[in-house]
N, C-alpha and C positions, 0 to 999 in steps of 0.2 A: 473733717477732711477737705482735702482738695478738692474743687468742683468737677476735675478730671481725673482725680488719683485712682478712681475703684473704676473705671471703665480703661484704664491704660493696664490695670496690673489685671485685672481677673474676665475682661471681655473686648470683643473688637468695637472699635466705634462707631456709631451711627455715622451716614453722612453728614450731619450739620455738626455732630461734634467737631469732625475732622475738619471739617470746614473753619468754625470758629478755634479751635488750633491750629491752623495755618499748616496742615498735614497735606492738603489738595485745593487744587484752583477750580474754582466754578466751572465744567464743563471736562474736568477729568476723570478717569474711570476709578473705580472706586475697587479697591485689593480684594481676593477672595473672599466669599463669607462674612465681610464688610454688610449692615443694613443697607438694605436701597430704598428706603423709603426715603425721601425727601420734604423737610417744612420750607417752606419761606422762610428766610434770616433778611435782617436789614441793619441788624447793630452794625456800627459802622468801625468799631475797634475791637480787637481782639481781646478779650480779657486776660487771656494767657502770657501773653506776649505784649503785649500794646502796639502791636502791629496794625497798619489802617488794613480796612478789606474795601474792594471794591464797589460801589454800591450799585445793584441793578439797574441796566438802561434799558427804557421801555418805551415804544412808539407809540402814540395815540392817531389809527388812521379815518378819520370817520369825511362821510360822505354817505351822498344817495345812492351810486354806484346801481349804477339803471342802464343798461347792465355792466357789472364791472367786466374786464378789458384788460388787456397785456401791455398797455399804457399802466394802468396802475401798476400792476404784477411787477413790470421792469423797473417802475420808479421804486416801487418797496424794496425791493430785492436791493438796489443801489444803497438806496438809504440806510439798508438793515447792515449793508456790509460796511458801509463809509464810515461809521458809529458802532458797528461793534455791537449791534443792540444783544441782547437778551430774548426779549418778546417784540414785538410788531402786533398789536392787535388792529383790527377790521371796526370799524363801528359804524352800519348803515344806517341811515337815519327815516325813521317815520315822514317825519315831513320838515326837510332843511327848510331851515326859515329865509334862505333868501335863494330858494328858486321854486319857479311854478311847480305844482302836484297836477298838471295838466295831462301828462304822460309819463308818470310816474308808475310803475307796476307794483303790485302789490307787495307790501314789505316779506310775506311769508316767502313770493320768488325770489327777490333780491336777496334775500339772507339763504336762501338754498343754492344761489347760484357764488355767491363770494365762499361758500360752504366746501362747494366743489370747486373750485379754481384754484383755495389755497392746501387742498387734499394732500397729504404727505410733504407737507411742510414746516417743518419741525420749528421753527422761529417764529412762524406765521398762526395767529390766533383768531378767532370771531366773538364777538360780543354782541350780543341782543340788547346794548343795555339804552342806547338812544332811540327803540322802539315804543318809546312812550307816546301817547296822544299827547297830540299836539306842537308847536316847534319845540326842538329842543335847541338848546343853547352851549358854545364848546366851554363855556364857564363853570356852567353844573357838570359836564362830565368830565371835566379835571379834576373837578373837586371830589365829585364820585371816586374817581380813579386812585387821585394820592389818599382819601382819606382809607379807602379796602386794599392797596398795595401797601399803603404805609410812608412814613412822609420824609425819608431816608433817600427815596427811589431819585435815581434822572430821568425827568418826565419831562417827551415830547408831544408836540404837536404838528402833523404834518399837514401841510399847504400848498398849493400852487401860486404860482405868481401871479397870474390873473384872479384871486380870492385875496394874494397882497394889498391891494390896492383898492380892496373893498373892506378892510379892519375899520375901517372909521364907522363904520354902518354897524358892526356887531356891537353885541350886548354885550355892557362892561368892556370893552377891549382894552383899557390900563389895568384892568387886575388880571384880564389875558394872559397878556402880554408879564405882569411878575408872576406869575402864578407856572409856571413850564416855556420850555423851550422853542419858538416856533421854527421849523423847518419849513423852509419853504424851496420847492421844485419847481428849477424852470421850464417851462411851458412855452411851444411853437405860438411865436408873437407874441409874445410876454416877455422876451431876453431884457430887453430894458425898464428899469422899475422906477418910476417917477416919485422919487422918498417926501417931494412937498407935498404932495398930496395926503399926508398920513401927518402933518404937522399939526393940524388944527384939531386933534386928540390927545397925540400922543408926545410925549418930551424928548428930547433930544437923548437922551443919556437910552430910553427903549426903542427909538429905531434904532441908533447902532447898537443895541443888541438884536432885532430883526435883522438887521445889514450883516450879520456876524452869521446869522442863520441860512442866510440864501445856497444853495447847493447846487452844483454842475451837476443834471441830472440825464441822464437820455432823452434828447429832444423827440418824445413820439406822439406825431403828430394823428391821433388815435383819442375821437369824442365820441364819448355813450350818442351826444345827440345825433352824431352820424349814423352811430351803429342804428340807431332807431331808426331812421330817415329810410337807411337801406335795406331793413327789414320791410317797413310798411312798403316800399317798391318791389317789393319782390328780387333784392338784388344781396350776392352771396357775401356773408358778412365772414367767409372763412378768414382766418390770419390776421382777423382783429379780435377775436377772444377766442377764448382754447375752446378746444373741439369741444368739451362736455357743457360747456355753456352755450356754447352753436344748436347743439343737439339739445337742451335744457328747452330753449328760444323758443326751437321750431315745433318741439311736444306739447307743448302748454299753449302754444299760440302768443308768444308774446309782441308788443309793440308793432301788429298789425292795424291798428288804426292809432290815431292822434291819443287816444284814453290810454295806451299801454298795456292794461288788463293785469 
């Protein structure tokens, strides 16, 4: 019997079957009575009618998020809309290899703040994958999500333009540029990028790929460094972070000293 013949004749299709048979597009509503269980699909071709399916588009947003603030969230929302992402995953790092750890709040606090900040945003998700002991390297994280989510997805990695010029110091940067699509969000003071700084480690083709990934995002002059400084000096951080994050920082006494807590 044809793979779809039985359910077409005798039962309503599951969401996966409906998707594979081309009856619905991702994100549309299911007809009444249809099974709502959704399993991940990665097949690039509909076997039933040979029409291509759109691969899932997922962006990874790594960082210390120390703390997460409105700048992170506004840029994430802008990128998600511009790229029409299915998911954007926030990945707090236990120990970012390119940042000092002196004022780094405990991972449990930074994770809790990220979860609070994205609560209710269906396209935003949280992962604790990078909360491993020791430095975490982007190439390893990308490889993990490629393996976990499927090789057919379109995978993005989000960085700021200040991080772009530091790529030559990143671990296995050439392999990283080839393994995902790096999206660079403009940041105040870094609008003009000196691409010559990257030519010592990357090919012209790779630089061209990076150039195509630079995105005009809202220039939010908000930094976690300044937020921590203001807390340490007893100044208000209202409007710089979501109110839930401001309350969390106050309740747990974070950033009162250089140690971060």
